[in-house]
N, CA, C and O atoms as a GROMACS GRO file, in nm:
protein
  572
    1MET      N    1  -0.872   1.019  -1.618
    1MET     CA    2  -0.864   0.935  -1.500
    1MET      C    3  -0.810   1.019  -1.385
    1MET      O    4  -0.708   1.086  -1.401
    2SER      N    5  -0.876   1.017  -1.271
    2SER     CA    6  -0.828   1.085  -1.151
    2SER      C    7  -0.714   1.004  -1.092
    2SER      O    8  -0.707   0.882  -1.107
    3SER      N    9  -0.624   1.074  -1.027
    3SER     CA   10  -0.508   1.005  -0.971
    3SER      C   11  -0.445   1.087  -0.860
    3SER      O   12  -0.478   1.204  -0.841
    4ILE      N   13  -0.357   1.026  -0.788
    4ILE     CA   14  -0.284   1.093  -0.681
    4ILE      C   15  -0.176   1.180  -0.744
    4ILE      O   16  -0.099   1.134  -0.829
    5VAL      N   17  -0.170   1.306  -0.701
    5VAL     CA   18  -0.066   1.397  -0.750
    5VAL      C   19   0.051   1.396  -0.652
    5VAL      O   20   0.039   1.348  -0.539
    6LEU      N   21   0.164   1.448  -0.696
    6LEU     CA   22   0.288   1.441  -0.618
    6LEU      C   23   0.275   1.503  -0.480
    6LEU      O   24   0.318   1.442  -0.382
    7ASP      N   25   0.216   1.621  -0.469
    7ASP     CA   26   0.204   1.684  -0.337
    7ASP      C   27   0.121   1.600  -0.242
    7ASP      O   28   0.153   1.590  -0.123
    8THR      N   29   0.015   1.540  -0.292
    8THR     CA   30  -0.067   1.452  -0.209
    8THR      C   31   0.012   1.328  -0.168
    8THR      O   32   0.005   1.285  -0.053
    9ALA      N   33   0.086   1.272  -0.261
    9ALA     CA   34   0.168   1.155  -0.231
    9ALA      C   35   0.271   1.187  -0.123
    9ALA      O   36   0.296   1.106  -0.034
   10ARG      N   37   0.330   1.305  -0.130
   10ARG     CA   38   0.428   1.345  -0.028
   10ARG      C   39   0.362   1.358   0.108
   10ARG      O   40   0.421   1.321   0.210
   11THR      N   41   0.240   1.410   0.113
   11THR     CA   42   0.165   1.419   0.239
   11THR      C   43   0.141   1.280   0.296
   11THR      O   44   0.160   1.257   0.415
   12ILE      N   45   0.100   1.187   0.210
   12ILE     CA   46   0.074   1.049   0.253
   12ILE      C   47   0.201   0.987   0.310
   12ILE      O   48   0.198   0.927   0.417
   13VAL      N   49   0.311   1.000   0.239
   13VAL     CA   50   0.438   0.941   0.284
   13VAL      C   51   0.479   0.999   0.419
   13VAL      O   52   0.513   0.925   0.511
   14ALA      N   53   0.475   1.131   0.431
   14ALA     CA   54   0.518   1.196   0.556
   14ALA      C   55   0.430   1.152   0.673
   14ALA      O   56   0.482   1.125   0.782
   15ALA      N   57   0.301   1.146   0.652
   15ALA     CA   58   0.210   1.109   0.760
   15ALA      C   59   0.222   0.961   0.796
   15ALA      O   60   0.212   0.925   0.914
   16ALA      N   61   0.244   0.875   0.698
   16ALA     CA   62   0.264   0.733   0.726
   16ALA      C   63   0.391   0.714   0.810
   16ALA      O   64   0.392   0.637   0.906
   17ARG      N   65   0.496   0.784   0.771
   17ARG     CA   66   0.622   0.774   0.847
   17ARG      C   67   0.604   0.830   0.987
   17ARG      O   68   0.656   0.773   1.084
   18ALA      N   69   0.533   0.940   0.999
   18ALA     CA   70   0.509   1.000   1.131
   18ALA      C   71   0.431   0.904   1.221
   18ALA      O   72   0.460   0.892   1.340
   19ALA      N   73   0.332   0.837   1.164
   19ALA     CA   74   0.256   0.738   1.241
   19ALA      C   75   0.347   0.625   1.288
   19ALA      O   76   0.336   0.579   1.402
   20GLY      N   77   0.435   0.581   1.201
   20GLY     CA   78   0.529   0.477   1.240
   20GLY      C   79   0.618   0.519   1.354
   20GLY      O   80   0.642   0.442   1.448
   21THR      N   81   0.668   0.640   1.347
   21THR     CA   82   0.752   0.694   1.454
   21THR      C   83   0.673   0.706   1.584
   21THR      O   84   0.720   0.665   1.690
   22GLU      N   85   0.553   0.762   1.575
   22GLU     CA   86   0.467   0.781   1.692
   22GLU      C   87   0.438   0.650   1.764
   22GLU      O   88   0.435   0.646   1.887
   23HIS      N   89   0.417   0.542   1.688
   23HIS     CA   90   0.381   0.414   1.747
   23HIS      C   91   0.501   0.322   1.771
   23HIS      O   92   0.485   0.209   1.817
   24GLY      N   93   0.621   0.371   1.741
   24GLY     CA   94   0.740   0.292   1.766
   24GLY      C   95   0.761   0.176   1.669
   24GLY      O   96   0.821   0.075   1.705
   25PHE      N   97   0.711   0.191   1.547
   25PHE     CA   98   0.729   0.086   1.446
   25PHE      C   99   0.875   0.078   1.402
   25PHE      O  100   0.952   0.174   1.417
   26LYS      N  101   0.912  -0.036   1.349
   26LYS     CA  102   1.044  -0.051   1.286
   26LYS      C  103   1.050   0.042   1.165
   26LYS      O  104   0.946   0.087   1.118
   27PRO      N  105   1.170   0.071   1.114
   27PRO     CA  106   1.182   0.160   0.998
   27PRO      C  107   1.098   0.111   0.879
   27PRO      O  108   1.098  -0.008   0.846
   28LEU      N  109   1.027   0.205   0.818
   28LEU     CA  110   0.932   0.173   0.712
   28LEU      C  111   0.980   0.217   0.574
   28LEU      O  112   1.062   0.308   0.560
   29THR      N  113   0.927   0.150   0.475
   29THR     CA  114   0.935   0.195   0.336
   29THR      C  115   0.791   0.218   0.292
   29THR      O  116   0.706   0.130   0.308
   30VAL      N  117   0.765   0.335   0.236
   30VAL     CA  118   0.630   0.374   0.195
   30VAL      C  119   0.631   0.401   0.045
   30VAL      O  120   0.713   0.479  -0.004
   31VAL      N  121   0.539   0.338  -0.028
   31VAL     CA  122   0.526   0.354  -0.172
   31VAL      C  123   0.386   0.404  -0.204
   31VAL      O  124   0.287   0.348  -0.154
   32VAL      N  125   0.376   0.508  -0.285
   32VAL     CA  126   0.246   0.560  -0.330
   32VAL      C  127   0.238   0.543  -0.482
   32VAL      O  128   0.325   0.590  -0.555
   33LEU      N  129   0.133   0.475  -0.526
   33LEU     CA  130   0.110   0.452  -0.668
   33LEU      C  131  -0.012   0.530  -0.715
   33LEU      O  132  -0.106   0.551  -0.639
   34ASP      N  133  -0.009   0.574  -0.840
   34ASP     CA  134  -0.128   0.635  -0.898
   34ASP      C  135  -0.224   0.526  -0.943
   34ASP      O  136  -0.195   0.407  -0.928
   35ALA      N  137  -0.338   0.565  -0.997
   35ALA     CA  138  -0.440   0.468  -1.035
   35ALA      C  139  -0.396   0.372  -1.145
   35ALA      O  140  -0.453   0.264  -1.160
   36GLY      N  141  -0.295   0.411  -1.221
   36GLY     CA  142  -0.242   0.324  -1.325
   36GLY      C  143  -0.127   0.236  -1.279
   36GLY      O  144  -0.071   0.160  -1.359
   37GLY      N  145  -0.092   0.244  -1.151
   37GLY     CA  146   0.013   0.159  -1.096
   37GLY      C  147   0.154   0.215  -1.105
   37GLY      O  148   0.250   0.146  -1.074
   38SER      N  149   0.167   0.341  -1.147
   38SER     CA  150   0.300   0.403  -1.153
   38SER      C  151   0.337   0.462  -1.018
   38SER      O  152   0.251   0.512  -0.945
   39VAL      N  153   0.466   0.457  -0.986
   39VAL     CA  154   0.514   0.513  -0.860
   39VAL      C  155   0.508   0.665  -0.868
   39VAL      O  156   0.559   0.726  -0.962
   40VAL      N  157   0.443   0.726  -0.768
   40VAL     CA  158   0.438   0.871  -0.756
   40VAL      C  159   0.541   0.918  -0.654
   40VAL      O  160   0.609   1.018  -0.674
   41ALA      N  161   0.552   0.843  -0.544
   41ALA     CA  162   0.649   0.878  -0.440
   41ALA      C  163   0.687   0.753  -0.363
   41ALA      O  164   0.608   0.660  -0.349
   42VAL      N  165   0.810   0.753  -0.315
   42VAL     CA  166   0.858   0.643  -0.230
   42VAL      C  167   0.964   0.697  -0.137
   42VAL      O  168   1.048   0.779  -0.176
   43GLU      N  169   0.961   0.651  -0.014
   43GLU     CA  170   1.067   0.682   0.080
   43GLU      C  171   1.098   0.558   0.160
   43GLU      O  172   1.010   0.482   0.199
   44ARG      N  173   1.228   0.538   0.183
   44ARG     CA  174   1.278   0.427   0.264
   44ARG      C  175   1.350   0.488   0.383
   44ARG      O  176   1.449   0.559   0.366
   45GLU      N  177   1.299   0.460   0.502
   45GLU     CA  178   1.362   0.514   0.622
   45GLU      C  179   1.497   0.446   0.646
   45GLU      O  180   1.517   0.331   0.610
   46ASP      N  181   1.587   0.520   0.708
   46ASP     CA  182   1.716   0.463   0.747
   46ASP      C  183   1.690   0.337   0.829
   46ASP      O  184   1.610   0.339   0.922
   47GLY      N  185   1.758   0.230   0.796
   47GLY     CA  186   1.744   0.105   0.870
   47GLY      C  187   1.635   0.014   0.818
   47GLY      O  188   1.622  -0.099   0.867
   48SER      N  189   1.554   0.058   0.722
   48SER     CA  190   1.453  -0.029   0.663
   48SER      C  191   1.526  -0.139   0.586
   48SER      O  192   1.615  -0.111   0.507
   49SER      N  193   1.488  -0.263   0.611
   49SER     CA  194   1.567  -0.375   0.560
   49SER      C  195   1.556  -0.393   0.408
   49SER      O  196   1.471  -0.334   0.342
   50LEU      N  197   1.644  -0.474   0.359
   50LEU     CA  198   1.658  -0.503   0.216
   50LEU      C  199   1.527  -0.552   0.155
   50LEU      O  200   1.454  -0.630   0.215
   51LYS      N  201   1.498  -0.505   0.037
   51LYS     CA  202   1.383  -0.545  -0.045
   51LYS      C  203   1.248  -0.497   0.006
   51LYS      O  204   1.144  -0.546  -0.039
   52ARG      N  205   1.248  -0.402   0.099
   52ARG     CA  206   1.121  -0.350   0.148
   52ARG      C  207   1.048  -0.272   0.039
   52ARG      O  208   0.925  -0.268   0.039
   53PHE      N  209   1.122  -0.209  -0.054
   53PHE     CA  210   1.053  -0.140  -0.164
   53PHE      C  211   0.970  -0.240  -0.243
   53PHE      O  212   0.853  -0.216  -0.270
   54GLU      N  213   1.030  -0.353  -0.280
   54GLU     CA  214   0.960  -0.452  -0.361
   54GLU      C  215   0.837  -0.507  -0.288
   54GLU      O  216   0.733  -0.530  -0.350
   55ILE      N  217   0.848  -0.526  -0.157
   55ILE     CA  218   0.735  -0.577  -0.079
   55ILE      C  219   0.624  -0.472  -0.072
   55ILE      O  220   0.508  -0.503  -0.096
   56ALA      N  221   0.660  -0.348  -0.038
   56ALA     CA  222   0.560  -0.241  -0.030
   56ALA      C  223   0.495  -0.218  -0.167
   56ALA      O  224   0.373  -0.201  -0.175
   57PHE      N  225   0.575  -0.219  -0.273
   57PHE     CA  226   0.522  -0.204  -0.408
   57PHE      C  227   0.424  -0.317  -0.439
   57PHE      O  228   0.316  -0.293  -0.493
   58GLY      N  229   0.462  -0.441  -0.406
   58GLY     CA  230   0.377  -0.557  -0.433
   58GLY      C  231   0.245  -0.553  -0.358
   58GLY      O  232   0.143  -0.598  -0.409
   59LYS      N  233   0.248  -0.499  -0.235
   59LYS     CA  234   0.123  -0.485  -0.160
   59LYS      C  235   0.031  -0.386  -0.230
   59LYS      O  236  -0.087  -0.414  -0.250
   60ALA      N  237   0.084  -0.270  -0.268
   60ALA     CA  238   0.004  -0.166  -0.334
   60ALA      C  239  -0.039  -0.208  -0.475
   60ALA      O  240  -0.155  -0.193  -0.511
   61TYR      N  241   0.054  -0.261  -0.553
   61TYR     CA  242   0.025  -0.298  -0.692
   61TYR      C  243  -0.076  -0.412  -0.698
   61TYR      O  244  -0.166  -0.412  -0.781
   62GLY      N  245  -0.061  -0.510  -0.609
   62GLY     CA  246  -0.157  -0.620  -0.605
   62GLY      C  247  -0.296  -0.572  -0.570
   62GLY      O  248  -0.395  -0.620  -0.625
   63ALA      N  249  -0.303  -0.477  -0.476
   63ALA     CA  250  -0.433  -0.420  -0.439
   63ALA      C  251  -0.498  -0.352  -0.560
   63ALA      O  252  -0.617  -0.370  -0.586
   64LEU      N  253  -0.420  -0.274  -0.633
   64LEU     CA  254  -0.474  -0.209  -0.753
   64LEU      C  255  -0.516  -0.311  -0.857
   64LEU      O  256  -0.623  -0.298  -0.918
   65ALA      N  257  -0.433  -0.411  -0.878
   65ALA     CA  258  -0.458  -0.509  -0.984
   65ALA      C  259  -0.588  -0.586  -0.961
   65ALA      O  260  -0.659  -0.618  -1.056
   66LEU      N  261  -0.618  -0.616  -0.834
   66LEU     CA  262  -0.737  -0.696  -0.806
   66LEU      C  263  -0.851  -0.614  -0.745
   66LEU      O  264  -0.959  -0.668  -0.719
   67GLY      N  265  -0.828  -0.485  -0.722
   67GLY     CA  266  -0.936  -0.397  -0.680
   67GLY      C  267  -0.979  -0.409  -0.536
   67GLY      O  268  -1.089  -0.366  -0.499
   68VAL      N  269  -0.893  -0.467  -0.452
   68VAL     CA  270  -0.922  -0.479  -0.309
   68VAL      C  271  -0.792  -0.458  -0.232
   68VAL      O  272  -0.683  -0.476  -0.287
   69GLY      N  273  -0.803  -0.419  -0.105
   69GLY     CA  274  -0.684  -0.403  -0.023
   69GLY      C  275  -0.612  -0.536  -0.004
   69GLY      O  276  -0.670  -0.643  -0.021
   70SER      N  277  -0.485  -0.528   0.033
   70SER     CA  278  -0.408  -0.651   0.045
   70SER      C  279  -0.451  -0.737   0.164
   70SER      O  280  -0.419  -0.856   0.168
   71ARG      N  281  -0.523  -0.680   0.260
   71ARG     CA  282  -0.580  -0.762   0.368
   71ARG      C  283  -0.684  -0.859   0.308
   71ARG      O  284  -0.688  -0.976   0.344
   72ALA      N  285  -0.766  -0.809   0.217
   72ALA     CA  286  -0.864  -0.894   0.149
   72ALA      C  287  -0.794  -0.996   0.060
   72ALA      O  288  -0.843  -1.108   0.045
   73LEU      N  289  -0.682  -0.958   0.002
   73LEU     CA  290  -0.606  -1.053  -0.081
   73LEU      C  291  -0.552  -1.168   0.005
   73LEU      O  292  -0.546  -1.282  -0.041
   74MET      N  293  -0.512  -1.137   0.129
   74MET     CA  294  -0.465  -1.242   0.219
   74MET      C  295  -0.576  -1.343   0.245
   74MET      O  296  -0.554  -1.464   0.241
   75ALA      N  297  -0.697  -1.292   0.272
   75ALA     CA  298  -0.811  -1.382   0.296
   75ALA      C  299  -0.839  -1.467   0.173
   75ALA      O  300  -0.869  -1.586   0.184
   76ARG      N  301  -0.828  -1.405   0.056
   76ARG     CA  302  -0.853  -1.480  -0.068
   76ARG      C  303  -0.744  -1.584  -0.090
   76ARG      O  304  -0.772  -1.694  -0.137
   77ALA      N  305  -0.619  -1.549  -0.057
   77ALA     CA  306  -0.508  -1.643  -0.072
   77ALA      C  307  -0.527  -1.765   0.018
   77ALA      O  308  -0.492  -1.877  -0.018
   78GLU      N  309  -0.583  -1.741   0.137
   78GLU     CA  310  -0.608  -1.852   0.229
   78GLU      C  311  -0.719  -1.943   0.176
   78GLU      O  312  -0.714  -2.064   0.197
   79GLN      N  313  -0.818  -1.886   0.108
   79GLN     CA  314  -0.931  -1.964   0.056
   79GLN      C  315  -0.907  -2.018  -0.084
   79GLN      O  316  -0.954  -2.127  -0.118
   80GLN      N  317  -0.834  -1.943  -0.165
   80GLN     CA  318  -0.812  -1.980  -0.305
   80GLN      C  319  -0.665  -1.960  -0.343
   80GLN      O  320  -0.633  -1.872  -0.424
   81PRO      N  321  -0.575  -2.040  -0.286
   81PRO     CA  322  -0.433  -2.018  -0.311
   81PRO      C  323  -0.394  -2.032  -0.458
   81PRO      O  324  -0.303  -1.964  -0.504
   82TYR      N  325  -0.463  -2.118  -0.532
   82TYR     CA  326  -0.428  -2.134  -0.674
   82TYR      C  327  -0.463  -2.009  -0.753
   82TYR      O  328  -0.388  -1.969  -0.842
   83PHE      N  329  -0.576  -1.946  -0.720
   83PHE     CA  330  -0.613  -1.822  -0.789
   83PHE      C  331  -0.510  -1.713  -0.762
   83PHE      O  332  -0.463  -1.649  -0.856
   84VAL      N  333  -0.475  -1.693  -0.636
   84VAL     CA  334  -0.380  -1.586  -0.602
   84VAL      C  335  -0.243  -1.616  -0.662
   84VAL      O  336  -0.174  -1.525  -0.706
   85GLY      N  337  -0.205  -1.742  -0.665
   85GLY     CA  338  -0.079  -1.778  -0.731
   85GLY      C  339  -0.082  -1.747  -0.880
   85GLY      O  340   0.014  -1.694  -0.935
   86ALA      N  341  -0.192  -1.780  -0.944
   86ALA     CA  342  -0.207  -1.752  -1.087
   86ALA      C  343  -0.212  -1.602  -1.113
   86ALA      O  344  -0.152  -1.553  -1.208
   87ALA      N  345  -0.285  -1.529  -1.028
   87ALA     CA  346  -0.292  -1.383  -1.044
   87ALA      C  347  -0.155  -1.320  -1.025
   87ALA      O  348  -0.118  -1.228  -1.098
   88THR      N  349  -0.079  -1.368  -0.929
   88THR     CA  350   0.056  -1.318  -0.907
   88THR      C  351   0.141  -1.337  -1.032
   88THR      O  352   0.213  -1.246  -1.074
   89ALA      N  353   0.132  -1.454  -1.092
   89ALA     CA  354   0.207  -1.480  -1.216
   89ALA      C  355   0.158  -1.390  -1.329
   89ALA      O  356   0.238  -1.339  -1.407
   90ALA      N  357   0.028  -1.373  -1.338
   90ALA     CA  358  -0.030  -1.293  -1.446
   90ALA      C  359   0.014  -1.147  -1.442
   90ALA      O  360   0.027  -1.083  -1.546
   91ILE      N  361   0.038  -1.094  -1.322
   91ILE     CA  362   0.079  -0.953  -1.313
   91ILE      C  363   0.229  -0.939  -1.291
   91ILE      O  364   0.276  -0.835  -1.245
   92GLY      N  365   0.304  -1.043  -1.324
   92GLY     CA  366   0.449  -1.033  -1.321
   92GLY      C  367   0.512  -1.048  -1.185
   92GLY      O  368   0.625  -1.003  -1.164
   93GLY      N  369   0.441  -1.110  -1.091
   93GLY     CA  370   0.497  -1.136  -0.960
   93GLY      C  371   0.477  -1.026  -0.858
   93GLY      O  372   0.510  -1.044  -0.741
   94ALA      N  373   0.422  -0.912  -0.899
   94ALA     CA  374   0.408  -0.797  -0.809
   94ALA      C  375   0.275  -0.804  -0.734
   94ALA      O  376   0.188  -0.720  -0.754
   95LEU      N  377   0.261  -0.904  -0.646
   95LEU     CA  378   0.143  -0.916  -0.563
   95LEU      C  379   0.187  -0.977  -0.431
   95LEU      O  380   0.234  -1.091  -0.427
   96VAL      N  381   0.173  -0.902  -0.323
   96VAL     CA  382   0.209  -0.950  -0.190
   96VAL      C  383   0.082  -0.949  -0.106
   96VAL      O  384   0.040  -0.844  -0.058
   97PRO      N  385   0.019  -1.067  -0.087
   97PRO     CA  386  -0.112  -1.073  -0.024
   97PRO      C  387  -0.109  -1.077   0.129
   97PRO      O  388  -0.151  -1.175   0.190
   98VAL      N  389  -0.060  -0.969   0.189
   98VAL     CA  390  -0.066  -0.949   0.334
   98VAL      C  391  -0.101  -0.804   0.360
   98VAL      O  392  -0.077  -0.720   0.273
   99PRO      N  393  -0.156  -0.771   0.477
   99PRO     CA  394  -0.193  -0.631   0.503
   99PRO      C  395  -0.077  -0.534   0.485
   99PRO      O  396   0.040  -0.566   0.509
  100GLY      N  397  -0.113  -0.414   0.443
  100GLY     CA  398  -0.015  -0.309   0.418
  100GLY      C  399  -0.030  -0.245   0.282
  100GLY      O  400   0.036  -0.146   0.253
  101GLY      N  401  -0.116  -0.302   0.198
  101GLY     CA  402  -0.150  -0.243   0.069
  101GLY      C  403  -0.293  -0.192   0.076
  101GLY      O  404  -0.387  -0.270   0.092
  102VAL      N  405  -0.309  -0.060   0.064
  102VAL     CA  406  -0.439   0.004   0.087
  102VAL      C  407  -0.477   0.088  -0.034
  102VAL      O  408  -0.398   0.170  -0.081
  103LEU      N  409  -0.598   0.066  -0.085
  103LEU     CA  410  -0.648   0.148  -0.195
  103LEU      C  411  -0.682   0.287  -0.145
  103LEU      O  412  -0.722   0.305  -0.030
  104VAL      N  413  -0.665   0.386  -0.232
  104VAL     CA  414  -0.692   0.526  -0.199
  104VAL      C  415  -0.807   0.574  -0.286
  104VAL      O  416  -0.803   0.565  -0.408
  105ARG      N  417  -0.911   0.626  -0.219
  105ARG     CA  418  -1.027   0.679  -0.290
  105ARG      C  419  -1.054   0.822  -0.245
  105ARG      O  420  -1.016   0.862  -0.136
  106ASP      N  421  -1.122   0.898  -0.332
  106ASP     CA  422  -1.163   1.032  -0.290
  106ASP      C  423  -1.298   1.020  -0.219
  106ASP      O  424  -1.350   0.909  -0.203
  107ALA      N  425  -1.353   1.131  -0.176
  107ALA     CA  426  -1.478   1.132  -0.100
  107ALA      C  427  -1.596   1.076  -0.180
  107ALA      O  428  -1.695   1.031  -0.123
  108ASP      N  429  -1.585   1.079  -0.314
  108ASP     CA  430  -1.691   1.025  -0.400
  108ASP      C  431  -1.670   0.878  -0.434
  108ASP      O  432  -1.748   0.819  -0.509
  109GLY      N  433  -1.565   0.818  -0.378
  109GLY     CA  434  -1.538   0.676  -0.403
  109GLY      C  435  -1.456   0.648  -0.526
  109GLY      O  436  -1.437   0.532  -0.562
  110ILE      N  437  -1.406   0.751  -0.592
  110ILE     CA  438  -1.324   0.731  -0.713
  110ILE      C  439  -1.185   0.683  -0.673
  110ILE      O  440  -1.120   0.740  -0.585
  111LEU      N  441  -1.140   0.577  -0.738
  111LEU     CA  442  -1.008   0.521  -0.712
  111LEU      C  443  -0.899   0.616  -0.761
  111LEU      O  444  -0.898   0.655  -0.878
  112LEU      N  445  -0.808   0.653  -0.671
  112LEU     CA  446  -0.698   0.743  -0.705
  112LEU      C  447  -0.564   0.672  -0.712
  112LEU      O  448  -0.472   0.720  -0.780
  113GLY      N  449  -0.550   0.559  -0.644
  113GLY     CA  450  -0.424   0.489  -0.641
  113GLY      C  451  -0.418   0.394  -0.522
  113GLY      O  452  -0.521   0.347  -0.474
  114ALA      N  453  -0.295   0.368  -0.476
  114ALA     CA  454  -0.277   0.277  -0.363
  114ALA      C  455  -0.149   0.313  -0.290
  114ALA      O  456  -0.057   0.374  -0.346
  115VAL      N  457  -0.146   0.275  -0.162
  115VAL     CA  458  -0.028   0.293  -0.079
  115VAL      C  459   0.014   0.157  -0.028
  115VAL      O  460  -0.068   0.077   0.016
  116GLY      N  461   0.144   0.131  -0.035
  116GLY     CA  462   0.200   0.009   0.021
  116GLY      C  463   0.305   0.046   0.124
  116GLY      O  464   0.388   0.134   0.100
  117VAL      N  465   0.302  -0.022   0.237
  117VAL     CA  466   0.400   0.002   0.343
  117VAL      C  467   0.457  -0.132   0.386
  117VAL      O  468   0.385  -0.231   0.396
  118SER      N  469   0.588  -0.134   0.409
  118SER     CA  470   0.655  -0.254   0.459
  118SER      C  471   0.766  -0.212   0.553
  118SER      O  472   0.831  -0.109   0.532
  119GLY      N  473   0.788  -0.292   0.656
  119GLY     CA  474   0.897  -0.266   0.749
  119GLY      C  475   0.871  -0.322   0.886
  119GLY      O  476   0.963  -0.369   0.953
  120ASP      N  477   0.746  -0.316   0.930
  120ASP     CA  478   0.708  -0.369   1.060
  120ASP      C  479   0.620  -0.492   1.034
  120ASP      O  480   0.626  -0.548   0.924
  121ASN      N  481   0.540  -0.534   1.131
  121ASN     CA  482   0.448  -0.644   1.100
  121ASN      C  483   0.337  -0.589   1.008
  121ASN      O  484   0.317  -0.468   0.999
  122SER      N  485   0.268  -0.677   0.941
  122SER     CA  486   0.173  -0.636   0.838
  122SER      C  487   0.060  -0.548   0.892
  122SER      O  488   0.019  -0.454   0.825
  123ASP      N  489   0.010  -0.579   1.011
  123ASP     CA  490  -0.097  -0.496   1.068
  123ASP      C  491  -0.048  -0.353   1.093
  123ASP      O  492  -0.121  -0.257   1.067
  124ASN      N  493   0.074  -0.339   1.142
  124ASN     CA  494   0.130  -0.206   1.166
  124ASN      C  495   0.159  -0.134   1.035
  124ASN      O  496   0.141  -0.013   1.026
  125ASP      N  497   0.204  -0.208   0.935
  125ASP     CA  498   0.225  -0.148   0.803
  125ASP      C  499   0.094  -0.088   0.753
  125ASP      O  500   0.091   0.024   0.701
  126GLU      N  501  -0.015  -0.163   0.768
  126GLU     CA  502  -0.146  -0.116   0.725
  126GLU      C  503  -0.188   0.007   0.805
  126GLU      O  504  -0.241   0.102   0.748
  127ARG      N  505  -0.165   0.006   0.935
  127ARG     CA  506  -0.199   0.123   1.019
  127ARG      C  507  -0.128   0.248   0.968
  127ARG      O  508  -0.189   0.354   0.960
  128ALA      N  509  -0.001   0.235   0.935
  128ALA     CA  510   0.075   0.350   0.885
  128ALA      C  511   0.018   0.398   0.752
  128ALA      O  512   0.004   0.519   0.731
  129ALA      N  513  -0.016   0.305   0.662
  129ALA     CA  514  -0.072   0.343   0.532
  129ALA      C  515  -0.204   0.418   0.550
  129ALA      O  516  -0.226   0.521   0.487
  130VAL      N  517  -0.291   0.366   0.635
  130VAL     CA  518  -0.421   0.430   0.659
  130VAL      C  519  -0.400   0.570   0.718
  130VAL      O  520  -0.468   0.664   0.678
  131ALA      N  521  -0.308   0.583   0.812
  131ALA     CA  522  -0.282   0.715   0.872
  131ALA      C  523  -0.236   0.814   0.766
  131ALA      O  524  -0.277   0.930   0.768
  132GLY      N  525  -0.152   0.770   0.674
  132GLY     CA  526  -0.105   0.858   0.567
  132GLY      C  527  -0.217   0.902   0.476
  132GLY      O  528  -0.228   1.020   0.441
  133ILE      N  529  -0.301   0.807   0.438
  133ILE     CA  530  -0.413   0.837   0.349
  133ILE      C  531  -0.511   0.934   0.415
  133ILE      O  532  -0.554   1.031   0.354
  134GLU      N  533  -0.545   0.907   0.540
  134GLU     CA  534  -0.640   0.993   0.610
  134GLU      C  535  -0.583   1.133   0.634
  134GLU      O  536  -0.658   1.231   0.634
  135ALA      N  537  -0.453   1.143   0.654
  135ALA     CA  538  -0.390   1.275   0.671
  135ALA      C  539  -0.402   1.361   0.545
  135ALA      O  540  -0.398   1.484   0.552
  136ALA      N  541  -0.416   1.294   0.430
  136ALA     CA  542  -0.434   1.367   0.303
  136ALA      C  543  -0.583   1.391   0.274
  136ALA      O  544  -0.619   1.431   0.164
  137SER      N  545  -0.668   1.367   0.373
  137SER     CA  546  -0.813   1.385   0.360
  137SER      C  547  -0.873   1.298   0.250
  137SER      O  548  -0.964   1.339   0.178
  138LEU      N  549  -0.820   1.176   0.239
  138LEU     CA  550  -0.870   1.079   0.143
  138LEU      C  551  -0.923   0.956   0.218
  138LEU      O  552  -0.909   0.947   0.340
  139VAL      N  553  -0.983   0.864   0.145
  139VAL     CA  554  -1.047   0.748   0.205
  139VAL      C  555  -0.962   0.624   0.180
  139VAL      O  556  -0.924   0.594   0.067
  140ALA      N  557  -0.931   0.552   0.288
  140ALA     CA  558  -0.853   0.428   0.281
  140ALA      C  559  -0.946   0.309   0.267
  140ALA      O  560  -1.043   0.296   0.342
  141GLN      N  561  -0.918   0.221   0.172
  141GLN     CA  562  -0.994   0.098   0.154
  141GLN      C  563  -0.900  -0.019   0.182
  141GLN      O  564  -0.812  -0.049   0.102
  142VAL      N  565  -0.920  -0.085   0.298
  142VAL     CA  566  -0.832  -0.195   0.335
  142VAL      C  567  -0.886  -0.330   0.290
  142VAL      O  568  -0.810  -0.428   0.285
  143ASP      N  569  -1.014  -0.338   0.258
  143ASP     CA  570  -1.070  -0.468   0.216
  143ASP      C  571  -1.121  -0.463   0.074
  143ASP      O  572  -1.171  -0.564   0.024
   0.00000   0.00000   0.00000
């Protein structure tokens, strides 16, 4: 199974944080998961509020679990709240269906993992995640 390696994860984290700084986002927490859902790298910026790791992890883990970005999970939650509630329970509660959880693919479309960001509003969290993924020359899947 292909997956995100540590050096790539560090590039993603650094670039996501840099994007947040550049755009004036609130302090971020960035989580990078491999294709199996294990944490490869995580950083919490000074001032990032309580429980941001759990939220960022839930965005990324939920995206991996259901095979779509967390923006698509939000749309599904709006249309099928019982399904998303049941899926959340089935995966142990680690599903946060708002933007900021982005799947990571290589140029051939192979799933490598996911990035979750939390700290600012959800759209900005997603922007930071995408910037990190693209800085590592990988493909971001938000839907």
